[in-house]
TORTIVEX-26237 format. One line per 4 residues: number of its first residue (from 1); their letters; for each residue z, y, x of N, C-alpha, C. Coordinates in Angstrom, 2 decimals, decimal comma. Last residue first. Layout:
<sites>
NUM = A = Z:Y:X:Z:Y:X:Z:Y:X; ...
</sites>
This chain:
<sites>
294 = SASR = -5,16:47,52:43,64:-5,54:48,43:42,56:-6,36:49,59:43,10; -5,90:44,30:44,84:-5,51:45,68:45,16:-5,99:46,61:44,06; -4,82:41,50:42,96:-5,88:42,31:43,53:-5,36:43,72:43,82; -2,48:39,05:43,83:-2,77:40,27:43,06:-3,89:41,04:43,75
290 = DDPQ = -0,85:36,22:43,78:-2,20:36,67:44,15:-2,58:37,84:43,27; 1,44:35,05:43,03:1,57:36,22:43,90:0,22:36,77:44,36; 0,57:32,86:41,42:1,36:33,96:40,83:1,45:35,21:41,67; -2,92:32,16:42,25:-1,49:31,90:42,36:-0,71:33,09:41,80
286 = RRHS = -5,78:31,21:40,45:-5,02:32,27:41,10:-3,56:31,91:41,12; -7,56:28,24:41,14:-6,67:28,98:40,26:-5,94:30,06:41,05; -8,92:26,65:42,80:-9,71:27,67:42,11:-8,87:28,45:41,09; -7,24:24,69:43,71:-7,61:25,75:44,65:-8,41:26,87:44,00
282 = RVAE = -7,12:22,90:41,55:-6,00:23,80:41,80:-6,39:24,96:42,71; -9,12:21,05:41,23:-9,30:22,35:40,57:-8,22:23,37:40,93; -8,30:18,87:42,74:-9,68:19,34:42,86:-9,87:20,73:42,27; -5,74:18,29:41,90:-5,91:18,89:43,22:-7,31:19,50:43,37
278 = YTLR = -6,36:17,09:39,44:-5,57:18,33:39,48:-5,78:19,05:40,81; -7,69:14,81:40,25:-8,43:15,81:39,47:-7,68:17,14:39,45; -5,61:13,50:41,67:-6,85:13,87:42,35:-7,60:14,96:41,58; -3,70:13,10:39,65:-3,37:13,87:40,85:-4,63:14,38:41,53
274 = LSET = -5,10:11,50:37,84:-4,64:12,82:37,41:-4,32:13,70:38,62; -5,41:9,22:39,47:-6,59:9,96:38,99:-6,21:11,37:38,54; -2,76:8,39:39,78:-3,52:8,82:40,95:-4,75:9,62:40,53; -2,15:7,73:37,10:-1,36:8,73:37,83:-2,12:9,27:39,03
270 = MDDY = -3,98:5,69:36,51:-4,04:6,95:35,79:-3,31:8,05:36,56; -3,14:3,58:38,09:-4,45:4,18:38,33:-4,55:5,56:37,70; -0,57:3,19:36,84:-0,71:3,46:38,28:-2,04:4,14:38,60; -1,16:2,80:33,99:-0,31:3,87:34,49:-0,55:4,20:35,96
266 = MSQA = -2,65:1,73:31,89:-3,23:1,81:33,24:-2,48:2,86:34,05; -1,27:1,91:29,54:-1,74:0,58:29,94:-2,33:0,56:31,34; -0,83:4,64:29,24:0,32:3,76:29,49:-0,13:2,41:30,04; -3,42:5,49:28,61:-2,81:5,89:29,88:-1,62:5,00:30,23
262 = IRVF = -3,67:4,44:26,00:-4,59:4,02:27,08:-3,95:4,30:28,43; -1,66:5,85:24,70:-1,59:4,38:24,74:-2,52:3,82:25,82; -2,64:8,46:25,05:-1,37:8,08:25,68:-1,23:6,56:25,74; -5,00:8,34:23,48:-5,07:8,58:24,93:-3,78:8,14:25,62
258 = LIDV = -3,96:7,99:20,89:-4,82:6,96:21,50:-4,85:7,11:23,01; -2,63:10,44:20,57:-1,89:9,18:20,50:-2,67:8,06:21,18; -4,82:12,22:20,80:-3,68:12,31:21,72:-2,89:11,00:21,75; -6,40:11,37:18,62:-6,92:11,29:19,99:-5,78:11,34:21,01
254 = VALQ = -4,69:12,01:16,50:-5,08:10,62:16,72:-5,59:10,43:18,15; -4,65:14,81:16,85:-3,40:14,05:16,95:-3,70:12,57:17,21; -7,30:15,42:16,36:-6,78:15,64:17,70:-5,46:14,90:17,91; -7,39:14,82:13,61:-8,22:14,07:14,56:-7,68:14,20:15,98
250 = AIRS = -5,63:16,78:12,66:-5,29:15,37:12,50:-6,10:14,50:13,46; -7,08:19,10:13,30:-5,74:18,91:13,84:-5,34:17,44:13,78; -9,36:18,66:11,73:-9,48:18,73:13,19:-8,14:18,51:13,86; -8,22:18,77:9,22:-8,89:17,53:9,65:-9,04:17,52:11,16
246 = SMAG = -7,35:21,36:8,98:-6,34:20,34:9,20:-6,97:19,01:9,61; -9,91:22,54:8,60:-9,05:22,92:9,73:-8,03:21,83:10,01; -10,83:21,34:6,33:-11,66:21,26:7,52:-10,86:21,62:8,76; -8,75:22,09:4,63:-8,96:20,68:4,91:-9,79:20,49:6,17
242 = ARYR = -9,11:24,76:4,42:-7,96:24,33:5,21:-8,06:22,84:5,51; -11,17:25,93:2,99:-11,52:24,99:4,04:-10,34:24,64:4,93; -10,39:27,35:0,82:-10,62:28,10:2,05:-10,82:27,19:3,26; -9,94:25,44:-1,17:-11,09:26,35:-1,31:-11,38:27,16:-0,04
238 = NERT = -9,13:22,40:0,64:-8,90:23,40:-0,40:-10,00:24,45:-0,30; -8,73:18,83:1,35:-9,49:20,08:1,34:-8,85:21,10:0,40; -6,57:16,84:3,44:-7,14:17,21:2,15:-7,84:18,56:2,26; -5,91:13,88:5,50:-5,96:15,31:5,22:-6,63:15,57:3,89
234 = QTTL = -5,32:11,61:7,60:-4,84:11,81:6,22:-4,80:13,32:5,95; -7,45:9,32:9,47:-6,63:10,53:9,32:-6,26:10,70:7,86; -7,66:6,05:10,78:-7,82:6,94:9,64:-6,89:8,14:9,71; -9,69:4,08:12,69:-8,45:4,85:12,74:-8,59:5,98:11,72
230 = VFDC = -11,20:0,93:12,71:-11,17:2,25:12,07:-9,77:2,84:12,21; -13,39:-1,28:14,44:-12,05:-0,76:14,23:-12,14:0,63:13,62; -16,04:-1,82:14,20:-15,16:-2,96:14,41:-13,71:-2,55:14,14; -18,23:-0,14:11,97:-17,05:-0,10:12,85:-16,39:-1,46:12,97
226 = YDTL = -20,15:0,29:10,11:-20,61:-0,03:11,47:-19,47:-0,07:12,47; -18,91:1,01:7,82:-19,77:-0,18:7,76:-20,20:-0,63:9,15; -17,74:3,43:8,24:-16,93:2,25:8,53:-17,72:0,95:8,41; -19,63:5,28:7,36:-19,37:5,13:8,80:-18,67:3,81:9,10
222 = PSDP = -19,47:5,30:4,52:-20,54:4,57:5,19:-20,31:4,35:6,69; -15,90:4,93:3,67:-17,13:5,70:3,84:-18,20:4,88:4,57; -13,38:3,99:3,32:-14,46:3,28:2,62:-15,79:4,00:2,74; -11,64:5,71:4,66:-11,81:4,35:5,17:-12,89:3,53:4,47
218 = FNTI = -11,91:8,86:5,54:-12,28:8,06:4,37:-12,60:6,63:4,81; -11,51:10,26:7,79:-10,51:10,46:6,75:-10,74:9,53:5,56; -11,97:8,61:10,99:-12,45:9,25:9,77:-11,32:9,40:8,77; -13,20:7,23:13,77:-12,06:8,06:13,36:-12,54:8,88:12,18
214 = GVTT = -14,34:3,99:14,67:-14,51:5,21:13,88:-13,18:5,91:13,66; -15,90:1,99:17,13:-14,65:2,54:16,60:-14,99:3,80:15,80; -17,31:-1,02:18,44:-17,48:0,26:17,75:-16,18:0,68:17,04; -18,43:-2,52:21,33:-17,31:-2,47:20,39:-17,34:-1,08:19,75
210 = AGAA = -21,97:-3,20:21,65:-20,75:-2,46:21,97:-19,67:-2,70:20,92; -24,42:-4,36:21,05:-23,33:-5,22:21,50:-22,03:-4,52:21,82; -26,45:-3,06:19,82:-26,62:-3,30:21,25:-25,47:-4,12:21,84; -25,44:-2,70:17,29:-26,55:-3,65:17,45:-26,78:-4,00:18,92
206 = RAIK = -23,64:-0,67:17,90:-23,14:-1,99:17,49:-24,22:-3,05:17,66; -25,36:1,43:18,48:-24,46:0,92:19,52:-23,94:-0,46:19,17; -26,57:1,81:15,97:-27,39:1,42:17,13:-26,51:0,81:18,22; -24,34:2,59:14,45:-25,13:1,43:14,05:-25,95:0,90:15,23
202 = LANC = -23,59:4,94:15,71:-22,68:3,80:15,75:-23,42:2,50:15,39; -25,82:6,51:15,09:-25,47:6,28:16,49:-24,57:5,05:16,61; -25,65:6,57:12,30:-26,78:5,89:12,93:-26,49:5,59:14,40; -23,38:8,13:11,87:-23,40:6,73:11,42:-24,50:5,95:12,14
198 = TETT = -24,37:10,53:12,89:-23,24:9,88:13,55:-23,17:8,41:13,16; -26,40:11,11:11,06:-26,71:10,95:12,47:-25,61:10,22:13,23; -25,01:11,32:8,58:-26,04:10,30:8,78:-26,29:10,04:10,26; -21,76:11,62:7,78:-22,78:12,25:8,62:-23,79:11,20:9,07
194 = LGSH = -19,67:10,53:6,39:-20,96:10,58:5,70:-22,08:11,13:6,57; -17,12:10,74:7,17:-17,74:9,43:7,35:-19,12:9,35:6,73; -15,71:13,10:7,11:-16,19:12,55:5,84:-16,68:11,12:5,97; -15,08:13,35:9,89:-14,07:13,52:8,84:-14,50:12,83:7,55
190 = SVAL = -15,89:11,41:12,53:-16,51:12,05:11,36:-15,47:12,13:10,25; -16,54:10,12:15,64:-15,60:10,95:14,90:-16,36:11,62:13,75; -16,98:6,97:17,22:-17,55:8,08:16,45:-16,46:8,79:15,66; -17,39:5,21:20,19:-16,42:5,75:19,24:-17,02:6,97:18,55
186 = AVGG = -18,23:2,33:21,79:-18,82:3,51:21,15:-17,85:3,97:20,07; -17,86:0,57:24,78:-17,21:1,07:23,57:-17,95:2,30:23,08; -18,96:-2,52:26,36:-18,94:-1,07:26,19:-18,24:-0,70:24,89; -18,98:-5,20:25,97:-17,98:-4,66:26,90:-17,90:-3,16:26,86
182 = PRQL = -22,47:-5,40:25,58:-21,15:-5,99:25,32:-20,16:-5,56:26,40; -23,96:-2,09:25,90:-23,94:-3,52:26,15:-22,58:-4,08:25,73; -26,20:0,69:25,23:-24,89:0,05:25,26:-25,04:-1,45:25,46; -28,60:1,85:24,82:-28,38:1,27:26,15:-26,99:0,68:26,31
178 = AASA = -28,44:2,99:22,36:-29,40:1,89:22,53:-29,20:1,17:23,86; -26,70:5,09:22,87:-26,23:3,96:22,06:-27,14:2,74:22,25; -28,39:6,86:24,20:-27,29:6,23:24,92:-26,79:4,99:24,19; -30,09:7,54:22,08:-30,64:6,95:23,30:-29,56:6,22:24,09
174 = WALH = -28,26:8,65:20,27:-28,99:7,44:19,90:-29,56:6,75:21,13; -27,45:10,91:21,75:-26,48:9,88:21,36:-27,18:8,57:21,02; -29,75:12,39:21,88:-29,21:11,83:23,12:-28,21:10,73:22,81; -29,86:12,98:19,16:-30,98:12,27:19,78:-30,54:11,64:21,10
170 = MDSF = -27,49:14,39:18,71:-27,59:13,02:18,22:-28,81:12,27:18,74; -25,47:16,19:20,61:-26,90:16,07:20,35:-27,16:14,62:19,96; -22,95:15,52:21,24:-23,09:16,25:19,99:-24,57:16,33:19,61; -21,23:13,08:23,03:-22,55:13,52:22,57:-22,42:14,30:21,26
166 = ATAS = -19,41:12,39:25,96:-19,39:12,86:24,58:-20,76:13,42:24,22; -18,66:9,65:27,98:-19,60:10,74:27,73:-19,53:11,10:26,25; -16,62:8,18:30,53:-16,86:8,50:29,12:-17,82:9,67:29,02; -15,12:6,22:32,60:-16,47:6,75:32,48:-16,82:6,96:31,00
162 = LGIR = -11,89:7,15:33,61:-12,72:6,32:32,74:-14,06:7,00:32,51; -10,10:8,72:35,07:-11,01:7,83:35,78:-11,85:6,91:34,91; -8,64:10,55:33,74:-7,90:9,39:34,25:-8,85:8,31:34,78; -10,47:12,47:32,97:-9,41:12,87:33,90:-8,62:11,68:34,45
158 = YLKQ = -11,96:11,13:31,05:-12,57:11,40:32,35:-11,51:11,75:33,39; -10,25:11,19:28,86:-10,56:9,91:29,50:-11,13:10,11:30,90; -10,25:13,95:28,28:-9,01:13,26:28,60:-9,29:11,95:29,35; -12,96:14,38:27,71:-12,33:15,07:28,84:-11,02:14,40:29,26
154 = QLDQ = -13,30:12,77:25,39:-14,07:12,51:26,62:-13,41:13,15:27,83; -11,57:14,04:23,58:-11,30:12,67:24,02:-12,03:12,36:25,32; -12,91:16,53:23,36:-11,52:16,47:23,81:-11,17:15,07:24,32; -15,38:15,79:22,30:-15,31:16,35:23,64:-13,89:16,29:24,21
150 = ATLG = -14,54:14,93:19,75:-15,20:13,99:20,66:-15,13:14,49:22,10; -13,62:17,36:18,73:-12,68:16,26:18,93:-13,26:15,23:19,89; -16,04:18,69:18,58:-14,98:19,23:19,44:-13,93:18,17:19,73; -17,38:17,19:16,69:-17,87:17,17:18,07:-16,85:17,73:19,05
146 = SSGS = -16,18:17,91:14,39:-15,82:16,59:14,92:-16,33:16,43:16,35; -17,46:20,30:13,89:-16,09:20,36:14,38:-15,61:19,01:14,91; -20,65:18,91:14,70:-19,86:20,03:14,17:-18,46:20,06:14,74; -20,38:15,37:15,38:-21,17:16,57:15,07:-20,25:17,65:14,52
142 = GYVD = -19,92:12,83:17,84:-19,36:13,71:16,81:-20,22:14,93:16,62; -19,18:10,02:19,92:-20,12:10,77:19,11:-19,37:11,65:18,09; -18,85:8,68:23,07:-18,09:9,31:21,99:-19,05:10,23:21,23; -19,04:5,72:25,02:-19,76:6,79:24,33:-18,86:7,35:23,23
138 = IRTS = -18,21:4,25:27,97:-17,64:4,73:26,72:-18,47:5,89:26,20; -18,08:1,64:30,14:-19,02:2,58:29,52:-18,49:2,98:28,15; -16,24:-0,13:30,92:-16,85:0,66:31,99:-17,85:1,66:31,44; -13,12:-0,93:29,31:-14,56:-0,65:29,27:-15,03:0,16:30,47
134 = AAIA = -10,42:-1,21:29,14:-11,15:-2,27:29,83:-12,64:-1,98:29,96; -9,64:0,96:27,61:-9,10:0,84:28,97:-9,89:-0,18:29,79; -10,91:0,35:25,16:-11,35:1,51:25,96:-10,88:1,38:27,40; -9,47:-1,93:24,34:-10,93:-2,00:24,52:-11,44:-0,86:25,38
130 = AAVR = -6,87:-0,90:24,16:-7,17:-1,97:25,12:-8,67:-2,06:25,39; -7,18:0,96:22,08:-6,75:1,41:23,41:-7,10:0,37:24,47; -7,82:-0,79:19,97:-8,80:0,21:20,42:-8,45:0,68:21,83; -5,41:-2,15:19,81:-6,63:-2,90:20,11:-7,75:-1,97:20,57
126 = DLTE = -3,66:-0,11:19,13:-3,51:-0,76:20,43:-4,73:-1,60:20,79; -4,67:0,60:16,54:-4,54:1,58:17,61:-4,50:0,90:18,98; -4,25:-1,79:15,11:-5,61:-1,33:15,40:-5,62:-0,32:16,53; -1,46:-1,70:15,06:-2,15:-2,84:15,68:-3,58:-2,45:16,05
122 = LDLA = -0,95:0,65:13,66:-0,56:0,56:15,06:-1,22:-0,62:15,78; -2,57:2,72:11,62:-2,45:1,28:11,83:-2,18:1,04:13,32; -0,97:5,57:10,30:-1,80:5,02:11,37:-1,52:3,53:11,56; 0,66:6,85:8,49:-0,26:5,84:7,97:-1,09:5,14:9,04
118 = KATE = 2,12:8,68:10,00:2,84:7,70:9,17:1,92:6,55:8,76; 0,16:10,29:11,14:1,01:9,47:12,01:1,68:8,34:11,22; -0,82:11,51:8,80:-1,70:10,71:9,66:-0,88:9,77:10,53; 1,40:12,90:7,87:0,83:11,83:7,04:-0,08:10,93:7,87
114 = EIAL = 1,79:14,71:10,03:2,84:13,78:9,63:2,28:12,61:8,83; -0,66:16,11:10,12:-0,21:15,34:11,28:0,82:14,30:10,86; -0,71:17,26:7,53:-1,81:16,40:7,98:-1,37:15,53:9,15; 1,61:18,81:7,53:1,50:17,69:6,60:0,41:16,72:7,05
110 = VEQY = 0,87:20,73:9,42:2,01:19,84:9,70:1,94:18,61:8,80; -1,24:21,90:7,97:-1,50:21,23:9,25:-0,35:20,30:9,65; -0,13:22,93:5,59:-1,27:22,00:5,54:-1,40:21,21:6,84; 1,92:24,63:6,64:2,24:23,52:5,73:1,12:22,48:5,73
106 = AIKT = 0,39:26,47:8,05:1,37:25,64:8,76:1,73:24,41:7,92; -0,99:27,59:5,89:-1,75:26,88:6,93:-0,82:25,97:7,72; 1,21:28,71:4,53:0,43:27,65:3,89:-0,43:26,89:4,90; 2,19:30,64:6,36:3,06:29,57:5,87:2,25:28,40:5,30
102 = VVDE = -0,05:32,32:6,69:0,57:31,65:7,84:1,38:30,44:7,38; -0,39:33,18:4,03:-1,45:32,42:4,70:-0,88:31,65:5,89; 1,98:34,61:3,57:1,65:33,45:2,75:0,63:32,55:3,44; 1,70:36,65:5,46:2,83:35,71:5,57:2,55:34,44:4,78
98 = ASDT = -0,49:38,00:4,43:-0,60:37,35:5,75:0,51:36,33:5,93; -0,63:37,12:0,87:-0,35:38,01:2,00:-0,55:37,25:3,31; -3,14:36,20:-1,51:-2,03:35,84:-0,62:-1,88:36,85:0,51; -5,30:36,57:-3,17:-4,31:37,66:-3,10:-3,12:37,34:-2,19
94 = RNIE = -6,75:34,21:-3,06:-7,37:35,45:-2,58:-6,35:36,56:-2,37; -4,70:31,45:-1,92:-5,33:32,27:-2,94:-5,83:33,60:-2,36; -4,44:28,18:-0,82:-4,50:29,58:-0,40:-5,29:30,37:-1,45; -2,28:25,62:-2,01:-3,58:26,29:-2,06:-3,47:27,74:-1,61
90 = GDDV = 0,27:24,64:-2,18:-0,36:24,61:-0,87:-1,70:25,32:-0,84; 2,75:26,43:-3,90:1,45:25,75:-4,02:0,80:25,79:-2,65; 5,13:27,46:-3,17:5,02:26,93:-4,53:3,78:26,06:-4,68; 6,83:26,98:-0,14:5,58:27,35:-0,80:5,54:26,70:-2,18
86 = KFRD = 8,83:26,29:1,75:9,03:27,39:0,81:7,70:27,91:0,25; 8,71:24,09:3,24:7,98:25,24:3,77:8,10:26,47:2,87; 10,27:22,45:1,61:10,61:22,61:3,03:9,95:23,84:3,63; 8,81:22,44:-0,73:10,13:23,08:-0,70:10,56:23,36:0,74
82 = RQAQ = 6,65:20,94:0,11:6,43:22,33:-0,27:7,74:23,10:-0,27; 7,96:18,49:0,53:7,32:19,17:1,66:7,09:20,64:1,34; 8,73:17,92:-2,08:9,77:18,11:-1,06:9,20:18,83:0,16; 6,22:17,53:-3,20:7,03:18,65:-3,66:8,13:18,95:-2,65
78 = ERGA = 5,50:15,19:-1,89:4,72:16,40:-1,64:5,49:17,65:-2,09; 7,36:13,43:-2,97:7,39:13,71:-1,52:6,62:14,99:-1,20; 6,55:13,45:-5,66:7,88:13,91:-5,29:7,99:14,25:-3,82; 4,04:12,31:-5,45:4,14:13,69:-5,92:5,50:14,27:-5,57
74 = AAAV = 4,79:9,73:-4,63:4,00:10,57:-3,73:4,09:12,03:-4,13; 6,15:8,87:-6,93:6,86:8,94:-5,65:6,12:9,85:-4,68; 4,06:8,96:-8,80:5,25:9,80:-9,01:6,02:9,95:-7,70; 2,40:6,99:-7,71:1,93:8,38:-7,78:3,11:9,32:-7,96
70 = EIRF = 4,02:4,71:-8,04:3,61:5,14:-6,70:3,13:6,59:-6,67; 4,29:4,58:-10,86:5,48:4,68:-9,99:5,11:5,23:-8,62; 1,62:4,30:-11,75:2,43:5,45:-12,16:3,61:5,67:-11,22; 0,97:1,80:-10,58:0,24:3,00:-10,19:1,05:4,25:-10,53
66 = DRYG = 2,65:0,13:-12,03:2,82:0,23:-10,58:2,15:1,51:-10,06; 1,48:0,50:-14,58:2,88:0,85:-14,35:3,15:1,04:-12,86; -1,17:-0,47:-14,28:-0,93:0,95:-14,59:0,51:1,36:-14,26; -1,06:-2,83:-11,51:-1,43:-2,38:-12,84:-1,06:-0,92:-13,04
62 = SFGL = -0,86:-3,30:-8,84:-0,80:-4,46:-9,74:-1,22:-4,10:-11,15; -3,25:-1,59:-6,75:-2,00:-1,63:-7,51:-2,03:-2,81:-8,48; -5,68:-1,32:-5,51:-4,69:-2,17:-4,88:-3,35:-2,22:-5,57; -7,72:-0,05:-6,76:-7,05:0,70:-5,68:-5,95:-0,11:-5,00
58 = KQCF = -8,30:-1,84:-8,75:-9,29:-1,63:-7,68:-8,67:-0,93:-6,48; -6,16:-1,45:-10,46:-6,23:-2,69:-9,68:-7,22:-2,57:-8,53; -6,86:1,02:-11,57:-5,59:0,88:-10,85:-5,63:-0,35:-9,94; -9,27:0,29:-12,81:-9,26:1,32:-11,77:-7,98:1,20:-10,92
54 = RAVT = -8,39:-1,42:-14,78:-9,21:-1,96:-13,68:-9,26:-0,99:-12,50; -7,06:0,49:-16,38:-6,32:-0,64:-15,79:-7,09:-1,22:-14,61; -9,21:2,13:-17,14:-8,10:2,70:-16,37:-7,32:1,59:-15,68; -10,69:0,27:-18,61:-11,27:0,87:-17,41:-10,18:1,47:-16,52
50 = GPST = -8,93:-0,24:-20,72:-9,31:-1,32:-19,82:-9,89:-0,80:-18,51; -8,86:2,22:-22,07:-7,67:1,74:-21,35:-7,99:0,63:-20,36; -11,96:4,06:-21,45:-11,15:3,09:-22,18:-9,91:2,70:-21,38; -12,62:7,64:-21,36:-12,93:6,26:-21,00:-12,00:5,34:-21,78
46 = RCLA = -11,94:10,40:-21,10:-13,16:9,96:-21,81:-13,60:8,56:-21,36; -9,52:11,18:-20,23:-10,56:11,00:-19,19:-11,87:10,47:-19,77; -8,00:11,17:-22,52:-8,17:12,44:-21,81:-9,30:12,36:-20,78; -8,07:8,41:-23,06:-8,70:9,35:-23,98:-8,96:10,69:-23,29
42 = AVET = -6,58:7,39:-20,91:-7,97:6,98:-21,08:-8,71:7,97:-21,99; -4,09:8,51:-21,46:-4,81:8,90:-20,24:-6,29:8,56:-20,37; -3,49:7,15:-23,84:-3,63:8,61:-23,85:-4,39:9,10:-22,63; -3,32:4,53:-22,89:-4,29:4,86:-23,94:-4,55:6,37:-23,99
38 = ITRD = -1,22:4,64:-21,13:-2,54:4,34:-20,59:-3,63:4,69:-21,62; 0,88:7,49:-21,93:0,51:6,07:-21,99:-0,89:5,88:-21,43; 1,99:10,02:-19,57:1,44:9,56:-20,85:1,17:8,06:-20,80; 2,58:10,58:-17,07:3,73:10,46:-17,96:3,30:9,95:-19,33
34 = LITP = 0,25:11,07:-15,78:0,65:9,66:-15,87:1,98:9,47:-16,61; 0,08:13,74:-15,55:-0,73:13,13:-16,61:-0,31:11,68:-16,83; 1,37:14,58:-13,34:2,21:14,35:-14,52:1,40:13,80:-15,70; -0,58:15,16:-11,43:0,03:13,82:-11,43:0,88:13,53:-12,66
30 = DDIV = -3,30:16,85:-11,67:-2,00:16,93:-12,36:-1,38:15,53:-12,44; -5,36:16,38:-9,87:-5,14:17,74:-10,37:-3,76:17,90:-11,01; -5,16:13,61:-9,52:-5,00:14,49:-8,37:-4,66:15,91:-8,83; -5,74:12,75:-12,13:-4,43:12,46:-11,55:-4,15:13,37:-10,35
26 = AQAV = -8,37:13,65:-12,38:-7,37:14,08:-13,35:-5,96:13,87:-12,80; -9,62:12,24:-10,34:-9,51:13,69:-10,24:-8,46:14,23:-11,19; -9,46:9,57:-11,34:-8,83:9,94:-10,07:-8,60:11,44:-9,98; -10,99:9,78:-13,70:-9,58:9,37:-13,75:-8,86:9,83:-12,49
22 = RSET = -13,45:10,54:-12,64:-12,80:11,39:-13,65:-11,31:11,06:-13,72; -14,04:8,38:-11,01:-13,79:9,69:-10,40:-13,10:10,63:-11,37; -14,56:6,42:-12,88:-13,38:6,28:-12,02:-13,02:7,61:-11,37; -17,01:7,44:-13,88:-15,84:7,29:-14,75:-14,56:7,22:-13,94
18 = TSLG = -18,62:7,33:-11,55:-18,42:8,59:-12,27:-17,17:8,54:-13,15; -16,98:5,29:-9,03:-18,01:5,56:-10,03:-17,69:6,87:-10,73; -16,04:6,02:-5,60:-15,74:5,72:-7,00:-16,94:5,99:-7,90; -16,23:6,78:-2,98:-16,73:5,47:-3,35:-16,51:5,08:-4,79
14 = PLAQ = -15,05:9,30:-2,68:-16,49:9,14:-2,41:-17,07:7,80:-2,87; -12,20:8,79:-3,43:-13,15:9,51:-4,29:-14,63:9,25:-3,98; -10,34:7,72:-1,70:-11,19:6,78:-2,44:-12,32:7,47:-3,20; -8,90:9,84:-0,75:-9,76:9,12:0,18:-10,73:8,20:-0,53
10 = RLML = -7,48:10,57:-3,04:-8,42:11,52:-2,44:-9,40:10,80:-1,52; -5,90:8,24:-3,40:-6,87:8,65:-4,41:-7,92:9,58:-3,82; -4,35:8,34:-1,08:-5,23:7,19:-1,30:-6,31:7,54:-2,33; -2,90:10,62:-1,59:-3,88:10,65:-0,52:-4,85:9,48:-0,64
6 = LANA = -1,35:9,57:-3,65:-2,25:10,69:-3,94:-3,30:10,83:-2,85; 0,17:7,61:-2,37:-0,81:7,19:-3,37:-1,79:8,31:-3,72; 0,96:7,18:0,82:0,89:8,27:-0,14:-0,23:7,95:-1,14; 0,85:4,93:2,31:2,10:5,67:2,37:2,13:6,78:1,33
2 = SM = -0,75:2,25:0,49:-0,79:3,51:1,24:0,57:4,18:1,23; 0,00:-1,20:0,84:0,00:0,00:0,00:0,00:1,25:0,88
</sites>
């Protein structure tokens, strides 16, 4: 069961039918709708009680009653988080003050990191870390803001002596993916899991024999069709794209956690690599007592 039933609903939306989406969106918009009977909820969502029951089971709940309990618990936890940050609503409104914006962005981003960490599959995390640590060829793919996350992972891996390349140009990504081999790792970052070019890069790499990994917010998205392993973030959107901002924060948190697990597994080599790379750039940094003449 997901750590947060409301986040499970948000993540499931892309793969739901039109009728199922109506039910899911109604619950996301107002979790108290589940205070009603299944017949009343079905009528409000213009569907049948049987469809609502099957919808609950499709999401992994035993039935409507179990679904109601889990959603109520998730709504209670989210309210506690809002109370913690002293916000009535996580949504940013046009009339919000600078203080309101600061508080709500902090709320969104802290929540994204906490929920992501709580729901992260630790067995999958360690299997991905082991595959990367043992690989001699690592491709990292990402477009747009996910490309920044891909670059961050590549730079971290490079600093500890692992041969990693980040691609934001998908034509180059596809060419590299085609040259992957068994023992190589191809990791793709996509918040939505819908970016066609990124999915295609992972598909090509998998066909070439590489171990494939996805970092995405939607575990049932097309990207995961080409993944041996999936690491999932837990974020949400709002009208000012705080979801796009918090998605990057959550992705970076996953990358940091993954990197530390890799570094722990190769501690001696990693320590020497960090020393060498630090020494290589230290001479190009100004020292505290280095002042230009005025």
